C-alpha positions as CSV (number, residue, x, y, z in Angstrom):
1,K,-55.5,-7.2,150.6
2,H,-56.2,-5.2,147.7
3,L,-58.5,-8.1,146.7
4,L,-60.5,-7.6,149.1
5,P,-64.0,-6.0,148.7
6,V,-64.5,-2.3,149.5
7,Y,-68.9,-3.0,149.6
8,D,-69.4,-4.3,146.2
9,K,-66.0,-4.7,144.1
10,P,-62.9,-5.4,144.7
11,M,-60.2,-2.9,146.5
12,I,-58.2,-2.8,143.2
13,Y,-60.9,-1.7,140.9
14,Y,-60.6,1.3,142.6
15,P,-57.3,2.5,142.1
16,L,-57.0,0.9,138.7
17,S,-60.7,3.0,137.5
18,T,-58.6,6.1,138.3
19,L,-55.5,5.3,136.4
20,M,-58.2,4.6,133.5
21,L,-60.4,7.7,134.4
22,A,-56.7,9.9,133.5
23,G,-57.2,8.2,130.1
24,M,-54.5,5.3,130.6
25,K,-54.3,2.0,129.1
26,E,-51.2,0.7,129.7
27,I,-50.8,-0.5,133.1
28,L,-48.5,-2.4,135.4
29,I,-49.1,-4.3,138.6
30,I,-46.5,-4.9,141.3
31,S,-47.3,-7.5,144.0
32,T,-45.4,-10.3,145.4
33,S,-45.3,-13.9,143.4
34,N,-48.0,-15.4,145.5
35,D,-50.7,-12.8,145.0
36,L,-49.6,-11.8,141.5
37,P,-51.7,-15.2,140.4
38,I,-55.1,-14.2,141.8
39,Y,-54.4,-10.6,140.0
40,Q,-54.0,-12.2,136.7
41,K,-57.1,-14.3,137.1
42,L,-59.1,-11.5,137.9
43,L,-57.8,-9.0,135.6
44,E,-55.8,-11.2,132.9
45,D,-53.9,-9.3,130.0
46,G,-56.2,-6.3,130.4
47,S,-57.8,-6.7,126.8
48,K,-61.3,-7.4,128.0
49,F,-61.0,-3.8,129.1
50,G,-59.5,-2.4,126.5
51,L,-56.5,-2.2,128.6
52,S,-52.9,-3.3,128.5
53,I,-51.9,-5.1,131.9
54,S,-48.4,-6.3,132.7
55,Y,-47.3,-7.7,135.8
56,K,-44.2,-7.7,137.8
57,I,-43.4,-9.3,141.2
58,Q,-41.9,-7.7,144.3
59,D,-41.5,-10.3,147.1
60,D,-39.3,-8.2,149.7
61,P,-41.1,-4.6,150.8
62,N,-38.2,-2.6,149.7
63,G,-40.3,0.4,149.1
64,I,-43.0,2.3,147.1
65,A,-40.2,3.6,145.3
66,E,-38.6,0.6,144.0
67,A,-41.7,0.1,141.8
68,F,-39.8,2.4,139.7
69,I,-36.5,0.5,139.3
70,I,-38.9,-3.0,138.9
71,G,-40.4,-1.3,135.7
72,E,-38.1,0.3,134.5
73,K,-38.0,-1.5,131.4
74,F,-42.1,-1.2,131.3
75,I,-41.9,2.6,131.6
76,G,-39.4,3.0,128.8
77,D,-39.0,6.9,127.9
78,D,-42.0,7.6,128.9
79,N,-43.4,9.6,132.0
80,V,-45.4,7.7,134.5
81,A,-48.2,7.8,137.0
82,L,-48.3,5.5,140.1
83,I,-51.1,4.8,142.4
84,L,-51.3,2.6,145.6
85,G,-53.2,-0.3,145.4
86,D,-55.5,0.8,148.4
87,N,-56.3,4.6,147.9
88,I,-59.6,5.4,146.7
89,L,-60.3,8.7,145.0
90,Y,-63.8,10.3,144.6
91,G,-65.3,13.9,143.3
92,K,-66.4,15.7,140.8
93,G,-64.4,16.4,137.8
94,L,-62.2,13.7,138.9
95,S,-61.5,12.8,135.6
96,N,-60.2,16.2,134.1
97,M,-58.1,16.9,137.3
98,L,-56.1,13.8,136.5
99,K,-55.8,14.6,132.6
100,N,-54.6,18.1,133.7
101,A,-52.1,16.8,135.8
102,I,-50.8,14.5,132.6
103,I,-50.5,17.9,131.1
104,E,-48.3,19.5,133.4
105,V,-46.1,16.8,133.2
106,E,-45.8,16.3,129.6
107,N,-45.9,20.1,128.6
108,N,-44.2,21.8,132.0
109,K,-41.9,18.9,133.0
110,N,-43.6,19.1,136.5
111,S,-44.8,16.0,138.1
112,V,-47.6,16.7,140.0
113,I,-48.5,15.2,143.5
114,Y,-51.9,15.7,145.4
115,G,-52.2,16.9,149.3
116,Y,-55.4,16.2,151.3
117,S,-56.2,17.7,154.8
118,V,-56.6,15.5,157.5
119,K,-57.1,15.5,161.3
120,D,-54.3,13.1,161.8
121,A,-51.5,14.2,160.1
122,S,-48.5,12.1,161.7
123,R,-49.8,8.9,160.0
124,Y,-48.6,10.1,156.7
125,G,-45.7,12.0,154.5
126,V,-46.8,15.5,155.3
127,V,-46.5,18.7,153.2
128,E,-44.1,21.4,154.8
129,F,-45.2,24.9,152.4
130,D,-44.0,28.8,153.0
131,D,-45.9,31.6,153.2
132,E,-47.0,31.7,149.5
133,K,-48.1,28.1,149.7
134,N,-44.9,27.2,147.5
135,I,-44.0,23.5,148.7
136,I,-40.5,23.2,151.0
137,S,-40.3,19.9,152.0
138,I,-42.2,16.8,153.0
139,E,-41.7,14.5,156.1
140,E,-42.7,11.0,156.8
141,K,-44.9,10.3,159.5
142,P,-43.7,13.7,161.6
143,L,-44.0,13.6,165.8
144,K,-45.1,17.6,164.6
145,P,-46.6,17.9,161.4
146,K,-45.6,21.4,159.8
147,S,-49.3,21.1,158.2
148,N,-52.4,19.1,158.0
149,Y,-51.9,18.0,154.4
150,A,-51.1,14.7,153.6
151,V,-49.7,13.4,150.5
152,I,-52.1,10.7,149.4
153,G,-50.8,7.7,147.2
154,L,-51.0,9.0,143.6
155,Y,-48.0,10.5,141.8
156,F,-47.6,11.7,138.3
157,Y,-43.9,11.8,137.6
158,T,-41.9,12.9,134.4
159,N,-39.3,9.5,133.3
160,E,-36.4,11.0,135.6
161,V,-38.2,9.4,138.7
162,I,-36.4,6.2,137.6
163,K,-33.0,7.7,137.9
164,H,-34.1,9.6,141.2
165,S,-35.6,6.2,142.7
166,K,-31.9,4.4,142.1
167,T,-29.8,7.4,143.7
168,I,-31.8,7.8,147.2
169,T,-30.6,5.4,149.7
170,P,-33.0,3.2,152.0
171,S,-34.7,4.7,155.0
172,E,-34.4,3.2,158.7
173,R,-37.0,0.8,157.9
174,G,-34.9,-0.5,155.2
175,E,-37.3,0.8,152.3
176,L,-36.9,3.0,149.5
177,E,-39.4,5.7,150.3
178,I,-41.5,7.7,147.9
179,T,-41.1,10.9,150.0
180,D,-37.2,10.7,149.4
181,V,-38.2,10.9,145.6
182,N,-40.4,13.6,146.0
183,N,-38.1,15.5,147.7
184,V,-35.6,15.5,145.3
185,Y,-38.2,16.8,143.1
186,I,-38.5,19.6,145.4
187,K,-34.8,20.3,145.4
188,N,-34.9,20.4,141.6
189,K,-38.0,22.8,142.0
190,N,-40.1,20.6,139.2
191,I,-42.6,19.3,141.2
192,K,-46.2,20.6,142.1
193,V,-48.5,20.2,144.9
194,N,-52.1,20.4,144.1
195,L,-54.6,20.1,147.0
196,L,-58.0,18.5,146.9
197,G,-60.6,20.4,148.3
198,R,-63.9,19.4,150.2
199,G,-65.5,18.4,146.8
200,Y,-63.2,15.3,146.8
201,A,-62.8,12.4,149.3
202,W,-59.5,10.4,149.5
203,L,-60.2,7.1,151.6
204,D,-56.8,5.2,152.3
205,T,-58.2,1.5,153.0
206,G,-55.0,0.3,155.1
207,T,-56.5,-0.7,158.1
208,P,-59.4,-2.6,159.2
209,Q,-61.2,0.4,160.2
210,S,-60.8,2.5,157.6
211,L,-61.9,-0.6,155.2
212,L,-65.0,-0.1,156.8
213,S,-65.4,3.3,156.4
214,A,-64.8,3.2,152.5
215,S,-67.1,0.5,152.1
216,N,-69.8,2.4,154.3
217,F,-69.3,5.6,152.4
218,I,-69.5,3.5,148.7
219,Q,-72.7,2.3,149.9
220,M,-74.2,5.3,150.7
221,I,-73.3,7.1,147.8
222,E,-74.2,4.2,145.4
223,D,-77.3,3.9,147.1
224,R,-78.5,7.4,147.0
225,Q,-77.2,8.0,143.4
226,G,-78.2,4.7,141.7
227,L,-74.8,4.9,140.1
228,K,-71.8,2.8,140.7
229,I,-68.4,4.4,141.9
230,S,-65.2,2.4,139.8
231,C,-67.3,0.2,138.0
232,I,-64.4,-0.4,135.5
233,E,-66.8,-2.1,133.1
234,E,-68.8,1.1,132.9
235,I,-65.4,3.2,132.7
236,A,-64.4,1.3,130.0
237,F,-67.4,1.5,127.9
238,R,-67.3,5.5,128.8
239,M,-64.0,6.1,127.8
240,G,-64.3,4.4,124.4
241,F,-61.8,1.7,125.7
242,I,-64.5,-1.0,124.6
243,N,-67.2,-1.0,122.3
244,D,-71.1,-2.8,122.6
245,N,-70.1,-6.1,121.8
246,Q,-67.2,-6.1,124.4
247,L,-69.3,-4.7,127.1
248,N,-71.9,-7.9,126.5
249,S,-68.8,-10.5,126.6
250,L,-68.1,-8.7,130.1
251,I,-71.6,-8.9,131.2
252,K,-72.1,-13.1,130.2
253,K,-69.0,-13.4,132.8
254,L,-70.2,-11.6,135.5
255,P,-72.1,-13.5,138.5
256,N,-75.5,-12.8,138.5
257,S,-76.0,-10.0,141.3
258,E,-76.9,-6.5,141.4
259,Y,-73.6,-5.4,140.0
260,K,-74.4,-7.6,136.8
261,N,-77.5,-6.1,136.6
262,Y,-76.4,-2.7,137.4
263,V,-73.7,-3.0,134.1
264,K,-76.4,-4.4,131.8
265,S,-78.3,-1.3,132.4
266,I,-75.6,0.7,131.0
267,L,-76.2,-0.4,127.4
268,W,-79.9,0.4,127.9
269,K,-79.2,4.4,128.7
């Protein structure tokens, strides 16, 4: 699914670009043994984008939290961020917001997750707040949501997330739920929920309808502004991950298209 196009680029470019905008260069992609070779063909080891990309297999749907167990050796003693492959974020100041989350984790030892106001909260993990907007709990797909804030698929964690993922038990659907990990952090009072306001768009492309909506949204913004959203070649260049010569090498490998013309124009601006 994450190789399907969202308008003019593969879906995986969007979460990958979010991590890049946060300044992250060491990335682990977790998928099935059938799908991983396709990601490897597309992204290789990441060096052409100034990244270091590794790959691990999760053949059985054992839950999002299993990613931290699978990736334990990759994470090592570091703190870690996780983004789901079908989540798209867009908004002014996104890069600074992400970098501030890293600072919060590094300096204050608080993990950071994000809440976004939705009208159909019962489809998501929902944040419950007290009267002072402190987080009390997160409930997965509640019949009666206690707020309209859904937890989006982007998480910044302290290294303790590995230990927490190993201590939780599978849910009724047989998965290690990321909500259960978050609730451990809530119990220990070392997690913060940042609420994304009207200036941000969060698109979850998990259904055919939402995939179409996301494509239409991206097309509208790009056509209006003349700028690409989640163009990883451009982000790698703007972030200083690659130089002019490396960008030229990427351009030469792109098929002739409007997308290629846009990336070429970056060198002229």
